[in-house]
RODO-2510 file (C-alpha; in nm, 4 decimals, decimal comma):
residues 478
     n   res          X          Y          Z
     1     m     0,0000     0,0000     0,0000
     2     s     0,1467     0,3366    -0,1006
     3     q     0,2094     0,6039     0,1604
     4     a     0,0915     0,9595     0,0945
     5     v     0,3664     1,2114     0,1637
     6     a     0,3414     1,5893     0,1181
     7     p     0,5816     1,6963    -0,1606
     8     v     0,6437     2,0325     0,0106
     9     r     0,8163     1,8797     0,3128
    10     h     1,1862     1,9525     0,3325
    11     v     1,4380     1,6720     0,3532
    12     l     1,6100     1,7046     0,6930
    13     i     1,7912     1,3679     0,7034
    14     t     1,9875     1,2519     0,4008
    15     g     2,1843     0,9382     0,3202
    16     n     1,8921     0,6881     0,3284
    17     k     1,9337     0,6388     0,7050
    18     s     1,7839     0,3675     0,9218
    19     y     1,7352     0,3943     1,2981
    20     h     2,0521     0,1911     1,3471
    21     n     2,2492     0,4235     1,1151
    22     i     2,1372     0,7262     1,3178
    23     t     2,2532     0,5691     1,6441
    24     e     2,5889     0,4693     1,4957
    25     d     2,6568     0,8029     1,3283
    26     l     2,5686     1,0200     1,6276
    27     c     2,7233     0,8052     1,9015
    28     t     3,0502     0,7362     1,7204
    29     p     3,2095     1,0812     1,7864
    30     t     3,1771     1,0163     2,1623
    31     e     3,3293     0,6678     2,1419
    32     k     3,6233     0,6861     1,9038
    33     s     3,9538     0,8653     1,9606
    34     p     3,9410     1,2376     1,8818
    35     t     4,0272     1,3391     1,5270
    36     r     4,3296     1,5483     1,4377
    37     e     4,1044     1,8484     1,3690
    38     w     3,9468     1,8171     1,7144
    39     i     4,2889     1,7976     1,8830
    40     i     4,4131     2,1075     1,6974
    41     a     4,0971     2,3019     1,7831
    42     f     4,1138     2,1934     2,1480
    43     a     4,4812     2,2899     2,1780
    44     l     4,4089     2,6330     2,0282
    45     s     4,1064     2,7000     2,2486
    46     s     4,2967     2,5769     2,5558
    47     a     4,5763     2,8226     2,4781
    48     f     4,3265     3,1093     2,4751
    49     l     4,1730     2,9730     2,7955
    50     g     4,5184     2,9877     2,9549
    51     l     4,5485     3,3500     2,8407
    52     y     4,2111     3,4199     3,0025
    53     v     4,3206     3,2706     3,3343
    54     f     4,6414     3,4761     3,3286
    55     a     4,4550     3,8010     3,2480
    56     i     4,1989     3,7385     3,5235
    57     i     4,4705     3,6718     3,7818
    58     w     4,6481     3,9882     3,6644
    59     t     4,3250     4,1894     3,7004
    60     v     4,2497     4,0619     4,0502
    61     w     4,6100     4,1121     4,1653
    62     k     4,6670     4,4554     4,0115
    63     g     4,3127     4,5953     4,0186
    64     i     4,0677     4,7371     3,7661
    65     g     4,3134     5,0188     3,6952
    66     e     4,4790     4,7750     3,4542
    67     w     4,1751     4,8118     3,2293
    68     g     4,1222     5,1059     2,9964
    69     a     3,7993     5,2087     3,1709
    70     n     3,8104     5,5616     3,3105
    71     r     3,5853     5,8063     3,4951
    72     t     3,3978     5,8963     3,1788
    73     v     3,3783     5,5578     3,0055
    74     n     3,3385     5,3485     3,3193
    75     w     3,1425     5,0835     3,1317
    76     a     3,3682     4,9761     2,8505
    77     w     3,4736     4,6417     2,7057
    78     d     3,3511     4,4470     3,0049
    79     i     2,9833     4,5416     2,9747
    80     t     3,0070     4,5399     2,5933
    81     n     3,1264     4,1795     2,6060
    82     f     2,8730     4,0890     2,8734
    83     v     2,5795     4,2005     2,6567
    84     w     2,7371     4,0372     2,3486
    85     w     2,7706     3,6970     2,5157
    86     i     2,4182     3,7124     2,6621
    87     g     2,2868     3,7861     2,3124
    88     i     2,4704     3,4882     2,1667
    89     g     2,3035     3,2628     2,4207
    90     h     1,9564     3,3648     2,3058
    91     a     1,9271     3,1381     2,0017
    92     g     1,9464     2,8246     2,2134
    93     t     1,6326     2,9099     2,4084
    94     l     1,4533     3,0213     2,0938
    95     i     1,5334     2,6988     1,9059
    96     s     1,4612     2,4824     2,2101
    97     a     1,1421     2,6374     2,3379
    98     i     0,9563     2,8407     2,0770
    99     l     1,0329     2,6181     1,7790
   100     l     0,9395     2,3128     1,9874
   101     l     0,6013     2,4648     2,0714
   102     f     0,5480     2,5479     1,7022
   103     r     0,6499     2,1918     1,6049
   104     q     0,9235     2,3050     1,3681
   105     r     1,1000     1,9831     1,2699
   106     w     1,4138     2,1531     1,1384
   107     r     1,5131     2,2391     1,4956
   108     t     1,6061     1,8761     1,5669
   109     g     1,9390     1,8935     1,3848
   110     v     2,0656     2,1997     1,5684
   111     n     1,8807     2,2282     1,9000
   112     r     2,1259     2,0234     2,1108
   113     a     2,4312     2,2275     2,0114
   114     a     2,2354     2,5544     2,0365
   115     e     2,1239     2,4699     2,3907
   116     a     2,4814     2,3846     2,4895
   117     m     2,5945     2,7107     2,3321
   118     t     2,3448     2,8964     2,5513
   119     i     2,4882     2,7442     2,8700
   120     f     2,8485     2,8163     2,7731
   121     a     2,7723     3,1708     2,6506
   122     v     2,5992     3,2630     2,9789
   123     i     2,8988     3,1263     3,1715
   124     c     3,1268     3,3520     2,9650
   125     a     2,8955     3,6513     3,0071
   126     g     2,8846     3,6188     3,3849
   127     q     3,2595     3,6719     3,4148
   128     f     3,2538     4,0366     3,3099
   129     p     3,0228     4,2061     3,5644
   130     i     3,1698     3,9928     3,8439
   131     f     3,5294     4,0956     3,7776
   132     h     3,4254     4,4538     3,7014
   133     m     3,3298     4,4799     4,0697
   134     g     3,6985     4,4946     4,1538
   135     r     3,6649     4,3099     4,4829
   136     v     3,5459     3,9874     4,3279
   137     w     3,5477     3,8089     4,6638
   138     l     3,2518     4,0284     4,7622
   139     a     3,0457     3,9307     4,4574
   140     f     2,7932     3,7528     4,6794
   141     f     2,6771     4,0978     4,7963
   142     i     2,4607     4,1145     4,4817
   143     m     2,2389     3,8331     4,6093
   144     p     1,9392     3,9397     4,8223
   145     f     1,9645     3,7254     5,1338
   146     p     1,9348     3,7968     5,5105
   147     n     2,2655     3,9247     5,6375
   148     t     2,4401     4,0957     5,9290
   149     r     2,5601     4,3976     5,7304
   150     g     2,3094     4,6330     5,8868
   151     p     2,1497     4,8712     5,6356
   152     l     2,3588     4,7350     5,3460
   153     w     2,1041     4,5652     5,1218
   154     t     2,0501     4,5160     4,7507
   155     n     1,8658     4,7926     4,5681
   156     f     1,5546     4,6321     4,4241
   157     n     1,4914     4,9422     4,2126
   158     s     1,8144     4,8864     4,0220
   159     p     1,8035     4,7102     3,6814
   160     l     2,1444     4,5657     3,7687
   161     l     1,9735     4,3537     4,0344
   162     w     1,7035     4,2622     3,7844
   163     d     1,9880     4,1369     3,5647
   164     v     2,1027     3,9020     3,8382
   165     a     1,7523     3,7559     3,8781
   166     a     1,6835     3,7295     3,5041
   167     i     2,0154     3,5772     3,4033
   168     s     2,0313     3,3290     3,6907
   169     t     1,6756     3,2161     3,6060
   170     y     1,7661     3,1973     3,2392
   171     f     2,0741     2,9897     3,3113
   172     s     1,8892     2,7514     3,5449
   173     v     1,5983     2,6857     3,3077
   174     s     1,8270     2,6532     3,0036
   175     l     2,0491     2,4069     3,1903
   176     l     1,7480     2,1992     3,2953
   177     f     1,6035     2,2045     2,9431
   178     w     1,9360     2,1026     2,7903
   179     y     1,9928     1,8197     3,0362
   180     t     1,6373     1,6898     3,0023
   181     g     1,6893     1,6504     2,6290
   182     l     2,0193     1,4725     2,6897
   183     v     1,8819     1,1963     2,9161
   184     p     1,7525     0,9529     2,6450
   185     d     2,0721     0,9954     2,4422
   186     l     2,2961     0,9440     2,7454
   187     a     2,1078     0,6175     2,8021
   188     t     2,1774     0,5193     2,4393
   189     v     2,5485     0,5820     2,4883
   190     r     2,5312     0,3928     2,8202
   191     d     2,3918     0,0821     2,6510
   192     r     2,6840     0,0814     2,4075
   193     a     2,9540     0,1465     2,6702
   194     s     3,1332    -0,0789     2,9165
   195     g     3,3316    -0,0557     3,2395
   196     f     3,3701     0,2779     3,4158
   197     r     3,2339     0,4646     3,1148
   198     r     2,9102     0,2688     3,1366
   199     k     2,8771     0,3428     3,5080
   200     m     2,9306     0,7129     3,4458
   201     y     2,6616     0,7294     3,1756
   202     e     2,4305     0,5140     3,3880
   203     t     2,4543     0,7717     3,6655
   204     f     2,3860     1,0678     3,4378
   205     s     2,1001     0,8981     3,2492
   206     f     1,9038     0,8571     3,5755
   207     g     1,8121     0,4927     3,5080
   208     w     1,6338     0,5680     3,1817
   209     t     1,4837     0,2503     3,0297
   210     g     1,2905     0,3913     2,7355
   211     s     0,9568     0,2671     2,8665
   212     a     0,6328     0,4287     2,7506
   213     k     0,5931     0,5936     3,0914
   214     h     0,9425     0,7416     3,0725
   215     w     0,8764     0,8839     2,7261
   216     q     0,5415     1,0234     2,8383
   217     r     0,6960     1,2036     3,1342
   218     w     0,9910     1,3203     2,9259
   219     e     0,7659     1,4792     2,6633
   220     a     0,5429     1,6366     2,9282
   221     l     0,8442     1,7872     3,1058
   222     s     0,9846     1,9151     2,7750
   223     l     0,6591     2,0975     2,7006
   224     v     0,6431     2,2460     3,0515
   225     l     1,0022     2,3694     3,0272
   226     a     0,9316     2,5082     2,6796
   227     g     0,6380     2,7012     2,8217
   228     i     0,8543     2,8404     3,1024
   229     s     1,1425     2,9210     2,8675
   230     t     0,9380     3,1063     2,6069
   231     p     0,8853     3,4214     2,8213
   232     l     1,2579     3,4110     2,9023
   233     v     1,3433     3,4609     2,5347
   234     l     1,1713     3,7992     2,5573
   235     s     1,2385     3,8910     2,9191
   236     v     1,6123     3,8306     2,9605
   237     h     1,7431     4,0697     2,6984
   238     t     1,4590     4,3095     2,7755
   239     i     1,5897     4,3340     3,1320
   240     v     1,9476     4,3658     3,0041
   241     s     1,8283     4,6597     2,7912
   242     f     1,6833     4,8196     3,1079
   243     d     2,0427     4,8686     3,2264
   244     f     2,0515     5,1462     2,9677
   245     a     1,6889     5,2410     2,9011
   246     t     1,6100     5,3285     3,2644
   247     s     1,8966     5,5781     3,2798
   248     v     1,8737     5,9478     3,1880
   249     i     2,1674     5,9448     2,9466
   250     p     2,0804     6,0658     2,5933
   251     g     2,1024     5,7785     2,3472
   252     w     2,0057     5,5273     2,6167
   253     h     1,6822     5,6653     2,7592
   254     t     1,4522     5,5251     2,4910
   255     t     1,1586     5,2845     2,4848
   256     i     1,2729     5,1073     2,1683
   257     f     1,5571     4,9305     2,3494
   258     p     1,3690     4,6177     2,4745
   259     p     1,2420     4,4890     2,1342
   260     y     1,5593     4,6161     1,9676
   261     f     1,7806     4,4214     2,2094
   262     v     1,5706     4,1034     2,1818
   263     a     1,5825     4,1073     1,8007
   264     g     1,9567     4,1764     1,8105
   265     a     2,0117     3,8912     2,0563
   266     v     1,8278     3,6392     1,8378
   267     f     2,0141     3,7791     1,5356
   268     s     2,3595     3,7301     1,6894
   269     g     2,2620     3,3997     1,8514
   270     f     2,1561     3,2428     1,5245
   271     a     2,4744     3,3711     1,3605
   272     m     2,6860     3,1967     1,6244
   273     v     2,4807     2,8763     1,5852
   274     q     2,5559     2,8892     1,2126
   275     t     2,9285     2,9325     1,2816
   276     l     2,9314     2,6330     1,5157
   277     m     2,7100     2,4139     1,2979
   278     v     2,9169     2,4647     0,9836
   279     i     3,2315     2,3643     1,1728
   280     t     3,0617     2,0770     1,3587
   281     r     2,9024     1,9181     1,0509
   282     k     3,2394     1,9203     0,8775
   283     v     3,4645     1,8032     1,1633
   284     l     3,2252     1,5358     1,2959
   285     k     3,0980     1,4408     0,9461
   286     l     2,7336     1,5175     1,0261
   287     q     2,6312     1,6542     0,6848
   288     d     2,3433     1,4018     0,6696
   289     y     2,1875     1,5423     0,9891
   290     i     2,2777     1,9127     0,9676
   291     t     2,1687     1,9640     0,6097
   292     i     2,1543     2,2565     0,3720
   293     n     1,7830     2,2860     0,4552
   294     h     1,8737     2,3423     0,8233
   295     i     2,1246     2,6098     0,7227
   296     e     1,8752     2,7784     0,4922
   297     s     1,6023     2,7857     0,7597
   298     m     1,8366     2,9554     1,0070
   299     n     1,9514     3,2029     0,7435
   300     k     1,5887     3,3046     0,6914
   301     v     1,5641     3,3876     1,0618
   302     i     1,8881     3,5892     1,0322
   303     v     1,7396     3,7913     0,7429
   304     l     1,4233     3,8614     0,9438
   305     t     1,5941     3,9652     1,2669
   306     g     1,8650     4,1581     1,0787
   307     t     1,5955     4,3585     0,9031
   308     i     1,4225     4,4281     1,2367
   309     v     1,7539     4,5507     1,3794
   310     g     1,8072     4,7730     1,0730
   311     v     1,4609     4,9272     1,1170
   312     a     1,5442     4,9899     1,4848
   313     y     1,8658     5,1735     1,3882
   314     l     1,6763     5,4003     1,1472
   315     t     1,3966     5,4530     1,4009
   316     e     1,6503     5,5709     1,6581
   317     l     1,7902     5,8265     1,4154
   318     f     1,4429     5,9471     1,3162
   319     i     1,3179     5,9831     1,6753
   320     a     1,6343     6,1724     1,7730
   321     w     1,5687     6,4183     1,4893
   322     y     1,1907     6,4360     1,5410
   323     s     1,2147     6,4876     1,9179
   324     g     1,3908     6,8231     1,8849
   325     y     1,5905     6,7344     2,1972
   326     i     1,9381     6,8692     2,1251
   327     y     2,1204     6,6346     2,3617
   328     e     1,9615     6,3277     2,2003
   329     q     2,0421     6,4680     1,8571
   330     f     2,4025     6,5279     1,9576
   331     a     2,4340     6,1706     2,0908
   332     f     2,3408     6,0251     1,7526
   333     y     2,5351     6,2856     1,5560
   334     n     2,8371     6,1883     1,7634
   335     r     2,7803     5,8193     1,6860
   336     v     2,7770     5,8830     1,3124
   337     f     3,0349     6,1614     1,2776
   338     g     3,2253     6,1530     1,6076
   339     v     3,5537     5,9910     1,6999
   340     y     3,3979     5,6429     1,6930
   341     w     3,2469     5,6809     1,3447
   342     w     3,4307     5,3686     1,2294
   343     a     3,2471     5,1539     1,4858
   344     y     2,9084     5,2936     1,3773
   345     f     2,9612     5,2333     1,0074
   346     g     3,1075     4,8888     1,0800
   347     m     2,7916     4,8107     1,2764
   348     m     2,5619     4,9335     0,9975
   349     f     2,7434     4,7386     0,7269
   350     c     2,7725     4,4125     0,9205
   351     n     2,4224     4,4119     1,0713
   352     v     2,2089     4,5801     0,8056
   353     v     2,3792     4,5393     0,4683
   354     s     2,5511     4,1990     0,4876
   355     p     2,2450     3,9900     0,5965
   356     q     2,0508     4,1137     0,2924
   357     l     2,2724     3,8900     0,0797
   358     f     2,0686     3,6004     0,2174
   359     w     1,7750     3,7075    -0,0004
   360     s     1,9637     3,5191    -0,2708
   361     r     1,8757     3,1495    -0,2525
   362     s     2,2167     3,0415    -0,3784
   363     i     2,3952     3,2416    -0,1058
   364     r     2,1438     3,1324     0,1567
   365     r     2,2197     2,7681     0,0758
   366     s     2,5956     2,8130     0,0439
   367     v     2,7971     2,6719     0,3353
   368     w     3,0935     2,9025     0,2782
   369     w     2,8836     3,2186     0,2422
   370     t     2,6914     3,1195     0,5559
   371     f     3,0081     3,0679     0,7554
   372     f     3,1605     3,3980     0,6394
   373     l     2,8455     3,6067     0,6923
   374     s     2,7756     3,4517     1,0340
   375     i     3,1154     3,5769     1,1517
   376     v     3,0510     3,9181     0,9936
   377     v     2,7166     3,9432     1,1763
   378     n     2,8704     3,8674     1,5147
   379     i     3,1446     4,1241     1,4545
   380     g     2,8696     4,3731     1,3737
   381     m     2,6722     4,2865     1,6862
   382     w     2,9825     4,3407     1,8974
   383     f     3,0228     4,6811     1,7308
   384     e     2,6587     4,7582     1,8135
   385     r     2,7130     4,7038     2,1856
   386     f     3,0374     4,9027     2,1731
   387     v     2,8637     5,1914     1,9929
   388     i     2,5807     5,1994     2,2464
   389     i     2,8139     5,1979     2,5467
   390     a     3,1483     5,3578     2,4613
   391     t     3,0403     5,6304     2,2183
   392     t     2,7556     5,7421     2,4424
   393     l     2,9669     5,7652     2,7585
   394     a     3,2717     5,9206     2,5884
   395     r     3,0750     6,2412     2,5201
   396     d     2,8654     6,3301     2,8238
   397     f     2,7051     6,6576     2,9376
   398     l     3,0378     6,8079     3,0545
   399     p     3,2859     6,8716     2,7684
   400     s     3,5783     6,8837     3,0110
   401     s     3,5074     6,5171     3,0936
   402     w     3,5132     6,3983     2,7332
   403     s     3,7616     6,1202     2,6699
   404     y     3,8583     5,8528     2,4209
   405     y     3,8453     5,4945     2,5389
   406     r     4,1123     5,2435     2,4351
   407     p     4,1190     4,8852     2,5650
   408     t     4,4368     4,7565     2,7253
   409     w     4,6005     4,4216     2,6593
   410     v     4,4354     4,2895     2,9748
   411     e     4,0835     4,3582     2,8471
   412     i     4,1627     4,2175     2,5047
   413     s     4,3098     3,9066     2,6668
   414     i     4,0026     3,8539     2,8856
   415     f     3,7681     3,8869     2,5878
   416     t     3,9629     3,6552     2,3582
   417     g     4,0142     3,4269     2,6577
   418     t     3,6381     3,3895     2,7080
   419     m     3,6228     3,2706     2,3472
   420     g     3,8794     3,0088     2,4457
   421     l     3,6621     2,9151     2,7446
   422     f     3,3550     2,8906     2,5217
   423     f     3,5132     2,6707     2,2563
   424     t     3,6922     2,4530     2,5121
   425     l     3,3601     2,3767     2,6820
   426     y     3,1924     2,3126     2,3475
   427     l     3,4684     2,0788     2,2273
   428     v     3,4565     1,8807     2,5523
   429     f     3,0790     1,8583     2,5134
   430     t     3,1162     1,7059     2,1644
   431     r     3,3285     1,4295     2,3175
   432     v     3,0949     1,3314     2,6018
   433     a     2,7463     1,3600     2,4488
   434     p     2,5865     1,3388     2,1018
   435     v     2,5874     1,6829     1,9395
   436     v     2,2641     1,6062     1,7524
   437     a     1,9624     1,4784     1,9474
   438     i     1,9370     1,1079     1,8557
   439     a     1,5847     1,0524     1,9882
   440     e     1,4442     1,3614     1,8185
   441     v     1,6088     1,2851     1,4840
   442     k     1,4633     0,9342     1,4924
   443     a     1,1206     1,0838     1,5690
   444     i     1,1175     1,2750     1,2375
   445     l     1,2867     1,0112     1,0186
   446     k     0,9617     0,8909     0,8595
   447     v     0,8504     1,2440     0,7723
   448     a     1,1854     1,4093     0,6926
   449     g     1,4191     1,1334     0,5699
   450     d     1,5194     1,1490     0,2045
   451     q     1,3900     0,7938     0,1445
   452     f     1,0405     0,9072     0,2498
   453     v     1,0137     1,2657     0,1200
   454     g     1,1756     1,4711    -0,1514
   455     p     1,2716     1,3802    -0,5069
   456     d     1,4561     1,0609    -0,4044
   457     a     1,1703     0,9102    -0,2035
   458     k     1,1437     0,5347    -0,2603
   459     h     0,7708     0,4947    -0,2114
   460     g     0,4514     0,6907    -0,1895
   461     h     0,2945     0,9189    -0,4447
   462     h     0,6368     1,0225    -0,5779
   463     d     0,6746     0,6779    -0,7362
   464     a     0,3250     0,7049    -0,8721
   465     k     0,4159     1,0357    -1,0338
   466     k     0,7369     0,8892    -1,1761
   467     g     0,5443     0,5924    -1,3093
   468     a     0,2823     0,8179    -1,4656
   469     s     0,5435     1,0377    -1,6325
   470     a     0,7290     0,7281    -1,7616
   471     a     0,4027     0,5917    -1,9072
   472     e     0,3360     0,9267    -2,0750
   473     k     0,6812     0,9276    -2,2345
   474     k     0,6280     0,5709    -2,3560
   475     e     0,2990     0,6704    -2,5138
   476     e     0,4669     0,9668    -2,6858
   477     k     0,7293     0,7342    -2,8386
   478     h     0,4637     0,5036    -2,9727
***
C-alpha cells in the first residue's frame, strides 16, 4: 500500500538512514579517539583559555586600573562583552522552546548544540560584571539574602539587580532544558559502553529505560520547560536593555531598546549557531543530519531579525531628529560623525547590509557564504554594543570630561580568553554527548528522511508520479 507524503516537506535527514544508522553516526564521535582536527581546535582554544586565566589573575592582583575604563567611560569592554555573550546565548532558548512549541522539525538537527551554546555563553557573560566589581570576593553581595551587614542591602529598584535575577533564572531553566533533552541519548550511549564509562553514563542517564511511561513524562516535562522558557526569550534581553533604558543618558533613555535588544540577541545567537554548525558538521561528518535545509532555515531567521535591527537603527535616528531634543540629537550625531564613526559604520554594514545577501537562494544555501556572513554578523553585533556603550559615555554633558576609550592588553586578553573558554567547553561537550539529538532525529525520520520525502523518495505518491510520467513518455514514443 502506497504512503501519501506531502511533496512540500523539506528533507532534513539525508543518506537513506535507518534507525541503526542514526545511532551509529551520532554516538561514534563520543566513542572513538578524537580526530586530528578536534585535537588542533582543542589545543588552540585551551591556549586562549590559559590567556584568560592569566589576564583574570592579573586583574584581581593589580586591580581594575589595569583596564582602559576611566571616569567617563566606566562601562567599557567588560559590559560590551557581557551584553554580546548574553545575546549569543539567546538562540538556544529560541530553538529549544519556541520552535518546539510550534512543532518546527528543522530544529532537531541543531537544537542540542544551540542549547549547549546557551549554557556556555551565559557562563562567559557572567565573568565580566563579576570581575568589574573589583573586589570579586565580595560578589555575593549582589544576592538578596538575610545578612548581618546592617542597612547594606541590595537595591531592588536597580536594573542591575534585575539582571542578576533574570540571568540566573535563564541559566537555570536553560540548563534543565538542555539536560532533560540529553537523558535519552545518554542512556543510548550507556547501553553501548562498558566498564567505568558505562557506570558514568548510567549515573547521568538517571536509570532511563525507554519505557512508555518514561517517554510520556519526558515529553510532558519538555513541554512544561518550553512554556517556562518562552517568556525568558523575551524577558532576559529586555531586562538587560533596562540597564541602559532606565537611565537618563541621551542615546540610552529610549523605549525602543527592549524589542531592539531582543531582536539583536536572536540575530547574533543564530549567527553563532551557524558558525558552530558549519564547523561541527564538517569536523564530525554530520552533513546528513545538519543539512543545507537546516542552514537555509536559520539564514531566513537571520534575514528577518537583521531587518528588524536595521529598522530599529533608522527609528533611533528618526526619533532623535523628530524629538527636537538637542542632547539626544548630539548623541546620535556623535555616533555617526564623532571619533567612533568607524564603529558605527562597521555596525551598519555588518548588521544591516551583509544579511541582505541572504535574499539570494544560492547564497542562503551556500555553506561558505553562511560561515563567512555569520562571523561578519557577530562582529557587527559586537560593534553595536560598543557603539551603544562607549560612544555614548565618551561624550557626556560636561565637555571637560570627554575622553577617548582604548582597551588595554588585559581587556583584550580577557575577551579573547572567554572565546577560548567557550570553545573549550563546546569541544569537551562534543566528546561526552551526542551533538545532535538522537531521539528527536529518529522521531522525524519517517517524515523528513530522504527515502520518504523529496525527489529521491522510494515509495509513496512520488513513485506514482514517476510511473505516470514514464508511461506518458512511452505513449509519446509510440
